[in-house]
C-alpha positions as a printed Julia matrix, in Angstrom:
332×3 Matrix{Float64}:
  66.7   -4.91   97.81
  69.05  -5.85  100.54
  71.36  -3.62  102.59
  74.52  -3.99  104.53
  75.19  -1.14  106.93
  74.61   2.16  105.07
  75.13   0.65  101.54
  72.4   -0.81   99.31
  72.29  -2.84   96.04
  71.66   0.52   94.23
  74.98   1.91   95.35
  77.63   1.79   92.58
  81.18   1.25   93.58
  83.44   3.72   91.78
  86.83   2.25   90.88
  89.69   4.72   91.03
  91.65   5.5    87.94
  95.04   3.65   87.75
  98.06   5.75   86.86
  99.06   6.54   84.22
  95.54   7.94   83.93
  94.79  10.37   81.02
  91.47  12.1    81.72
  90.13  13.67   78.47
  86.38  13.88   79.28
  84.2   15.01   82.16
  82.1   11.96   81.82
  84.52   9.5    83.39
  83.76   7.93   86.77
  87.12   9.04   88.24
  85.87  12.67   88.22
  84.02  12.49   91.48
  83.68  16.1    92.64
  82.95  19.32   90.72
  82.4   22.85   92.03
  81.62  25.43   89.41
  83.01  23.24   86.7
  80.67  22.2    83.84
  81.59  18.74   82.6
  82.5   18.29   78.97
  82.61  15.37   76.58
  85.62  16.2    74.47
  87.29  18.15   77.33
  87.22  17.58   81.06
  85.14  20.75   81.55
  84.85  24.51   81.56
  84.95  26.62   84.71
  81.97  28.89   85.43
  84.31  30.92   87.7
  86.89  29.94   90.23
  86.21  26.27   90.99
  87.41  22.75   91.72
  87.53  19.28   90.27
  88.15  16.22   92.4
  89.5   12.88   90.82
  89.7    9.44   92.49
  93.16   8.0    91.71
  94.74   4.77   92.85
  97.98   6.2    94.1
  98.72   3.26   96.35
 101.09   5.16   98.58
 103.17   6.56   95.77
 103.83  10.12   94.79
 102.16  11.26   91.61
 102.98  13.8    88.91
 100.01  15.87   87.68
 100.02  17.47   84.27
  97.22  19.77   83.02
  96.33  21.39   79.71
  94.31  24.64   80.08
  92.98  27.02   77.42
  90.67  29.96   76.65
  88.59  30.61   73.62
  85.76  32.91   72.5
  83.4   31.49   75.09
  85.76  32.24   77.97
  83.85  35.23   79.28
  82.09  36.09   82.53
  78.63  34.59   82.75
  79.22  32.42   79.67
  77.04  29.6    81.11
  74.07  32.01   81.04
  74.47  32.8    77.39
  76.62  35.97   77.78
  77.95  37.2    74.46
  80.3   39.93   75.79
  83.64  40.15   73.97
  86.71  38.52   75.5
  88.6   41.0    77.56
  91.97  42.2    76.17
  93.44  42.17   79.66
  95.37  39.07   80.72
  94.14  36.57   83.33
  96.34  35.55   86.18
  95.23  32.19   87.65
  96.34  30.18   90.59
  96.46  26.38   90.2
  96.14  24.72   93.56
  96.0   21.04   94.56
  95.17  19.58   97.95
  94.84  23.12   99.24
  98.34  24.23   98.28
  99.43  26.7    95.58
 101.35  24.8    92.87
 101.8   27.1    89.81
 100.25  30.17   88.21
  99.3   30.68   84.65
  99.06  34.02   82.78
  96.7   33.74   79.75
  96.08  36.51   77.19
  93.91  36.54   74.09
  91.27  34.25   72.63
  93.22  31.16   71.77
  95.83  30.79   74.48
  96.92  27.42   75.86
  98.87  26.76   79.0
 100.66  23.7    80.44
 100.82  23.05   84.19
 102.91  20.4    85.87
 103.56  19.59   89.58
 104.26  16.66   91.89
 102.17  15.47   94.79
 104.07  13.76   97.64
 102.55  10.47   98.82
 101.68  12.0   102.2
  99.39  14.64  100.48
  97.23  11.95   98.85
  94.55  10.59  101.14
  93.78   6.8   101.48
  90.65   7.35   99.43
  92.75   8.58   96.51
  90.8   11.88   96.13
  93.01  14.46   94.47
  91.45  17.96   94.17
  92.62  20.55   91.66
  91.47  24.17   91.93
  91.66  27.15   89.49
  91.39  30.43   91.41
  91.61  34.04   90.21
  94.66  35.66   91.74
  92.42  38.01   93.73
  90.82  35.06   95.56
  91.78  32.72   98.3
  94.49  33.07  101.02
  98.19  32.7   100.83
  98.7   35.36   98.16
 100.65  38.52   98.83
  98.48  41.59   99.25
 101.33  43.65   97.79
 101.11  41.66   94.57
  97.31  42.02   94.42
  97.61  45.74   94.78
 100.2   46.05   92.06
  98.42  43.96   89.36
  94.81  44.8    90.28
  94.12  47.25   87.45
  96.15  45.29   84.86
  94.27  42.05   84.91
  90.91  40.76   83.76
  88.32  40.53   86.46
  87.17  36.97   87.2
  90.02  35.43   85.27
  88.84  31.87   85.65
  85.48  32.51   83.85
  85.13  30.13   80.91
  88.6   28.57   81.43
  88.82  25.2    79.79
  90.34  22.15   81.46
  91.18  20.24   78.33
  93.07  17.36   79.86
  94.64  16.14   83.05
  97.13  13.3    83.49
  98.14  11.52   86.68
 101.27   9.44   86.41
 104.11   8.05   88.48
 106.96  10.51   88.9
 109.48   9.62   86.12
 113.16   9.51   86.58
 115.22  12.7    85.97
 116.25  12.6    82.32
 116.04  16.19   81.03
 119.06  16.95   78.73
 118.87  20.56   77.37
 120.38  23.25   79.55
 118.9   26.01   77.31
 115.48  26.49   75.97
 114.09  29.25   73.72
 111.33  31.46   75.06
 108.47  29.48   73.71
 109.9   26.17   74.96
 110.21  27.7    78.46
 106.43  28.29   78.33
 105.69  24.86   76.91
 107.61  23.19   79.77
 105.74  25.39   82.35
 108.83  27.04   83.66
 107.35  30.43   82.66
 103.84  31.63   81.75
 103.73  34.74   79.51
 100.17  34.69   78.15
  99.74  31.15   76.76
 100.82  29.69   73.45
  98.41  29.79   70.58
 100.54  27.16   68.81
 102.31  24.68   71.05
 104.72  23.78   68.19
 105.98  27.33   67.92
 109.65  27.95   68.69
 111.82  31.01   69.15
 111.55  34.09   71.36
 108.33  34.68   73.33
 106.82  38.15   73.13
 105.87  39.65   76.51
 103.0   41.87   75.4
 101.47  41.9    78.94
 104.5   43.54   80.4
 104.77  40.69   82.88
 105.42  36.98   83.05
 105.37  34.23   85.73
 108.24  31.98   86.74
 106.89  28.83   88.15
 108.37  26.29   90.68
 109.96  23.54   88.61
 109.79  19.77   88.87
 112.61  17.79   90.4
 114.94  16.63   87.69
 113.38  18.83   85.03
 114.6   21.87   83.31
 115.44  24.65   85.68
 115.7   22.34   88.79
 119.4   22.7    89.21
 118.9   25.68   91.43
 119.87  28.62   89.21
 118.35  29.87   86.04
 119.21  32.71   83.67
 116.55  34.28   81.51
 117.64  36.5    78.51
 115.25  39.3    77.8
 115.37  41.28   74.59
 113.23  43.61   72.4
 111.87  43.72   68.96
 110.2   46.36   66.83
 106.45  46.98   67.17
 104.64  46.17   63.84
 103.87  49.2    61.83
 100.09  48.63   62.11
 100.05  49.36   65.79
 102.48  52.35   65.88
 100.52  55.73   66.06
 100.95  57.84   62.94
 103.33  60.74   63.38
 105.24  63.12   61.19
 108.17  60.71   61.51
 106.24  57.87   60.08
 106.93  57.61   56.29
 104.54  56.26   53.76
 106.71  53.48   52.6
 106.35  50.49   55.05
 109.72  49.18   53.93
 111.33  52.43   54.86
 109.5   52.44   58.18
 110.74  48.91   58.95
 114.33  50.03   58.28
 113.8   53.01   60.64
 112.26  50.68   63.28
 115.28  48.35   62.96
 117.74  51.19   63.53
 115.63  52.47   66.44
 115.64  49.03   67.91
 119.37  48.64   67.63
 119.81  51.92   69.55
 117.12  51.15   72.15
 117.96  50.26   75.71
 117.72  46.67   76.86
 114.33  45.82   78.61
 114.1   46.87   82.2
 113.0   44.52   84.92
 110.95  46.75   87.16
 110.0   44.3    89.96
 110.15  40.65   90.97
 107.3   39.69   93.27
 106.71  36.35   95.01
 103.03  35.38   94.74
 103.16  34.31   98.35
 105.79  36.55   99.91
 105.72  39.87   98.09
 108.61  41.95   96.69
 111.79  39.82   96.15
 114.19  42.85   95.92
 116.67  43.26   93.12
 117.84  40.14   91.43
 121.26  39.81   89.7
 121.1   41.43   86.19
 123.58  41.96   83.4
 122.99  44.21   80.38
 124.77  43.36   77.06
 123.69  45.53   74.2
 119.99  45.0    73.67
 119.81  41.98   76.04
 119.06  41.93   79.8
 120.23  38.72   81.59
 118.25  38.0    84.7
 119.77  35.54   87.05
 117.8   34.1    89.96
 117.36  30.95   92.06
 114.75  28.54   90.72
 111.53  29.18   92.69
 110.79  26.37   95.06
 107.69  27.2    97.02
 105.96  30.03   95.17
 105.65  31.36   91.63
 107.39  34.66   90.9
 105.89  37.55   88.88
 108.35  39.58   86.76
 107.21  43.05   85.76
 109.03  44.36   82.71
 109.13  48.12   81.84
 107.53  49.4    78.7
 109.57  50.88   75.92
 107.78  52.98   73.29
 107.81  51.37   69.87
 109.26  48.0    70.82
 108.03  44.77   72.46
 109.94  43.06   75.22
 110.72  39.37   74.61
 111.94  36.36   76.44
 114.77  35.08   74.25
 115.8   32.02   76.17
 116.28  30.34   79.54
 119.37  28.54   80.73
 119.53  26.11   83.67
 122.86  25.99   85.49
């Protein structure tokens, strides 16, 4: 065995992944660093709790776009790696996605089969010469740079240790594409698919139409340059729909015929007030004050600037018997 300096013949040179790099497994050489991430074979890995993954990417002085696919399933529970069989919490998870030490987006996940999309750009000056790009998933209660006001407001409404069991299904590193986004309006589900909003995660990424806001909150994320919502101003249309009969408490008003109940619920819905936006809170800076709102019948239109540096958390007031929905988003 010969040696030159501190290297030996036993040292293996790790070649960085060349963009566009689609990382689908935790067994690839480009995944150089893990902290509380258990590597997978058909997924990149599963987080034990808040943790980090570091990838060696040949950026060659260029900015990169990073796209991630995250999900939760029946194993996404605290202490899953030690064989815990506790049931998945019904409370939502609010998770920070950071890269190179900076907050990029937040995802709100609820339920057993929720999937979320994350997308952000890394400027060339944030990528070191060795090409190591670190991505962190942190519970909203951890780390610095998060408003204490926000933490106090959401503390009792979220799952503890929200990153526990979170799956990192896929991560893509690619050159920043040219701006070519055509639609100026997306329905609620498409808004979530394109990571403009996060409202609990989509169980079916092909679903279209309004997005139910069962958690009573949703996140508006900083948008990519040239992508939907990047023009500087967005309008979100919030509506309501009747709660299914099976989850309405039985009362003397509830009639035996489900068809009659549905008719009653429809009439009730048409007379109900539009959803109320209680607060808008910057994850970094706290309460944003009152945004511009318009009420038309059963619809509340919320108009606000596209967030640039910090995700926004929107709190929606509860209305008995109905579910608030995100009907659509429009980029001006």
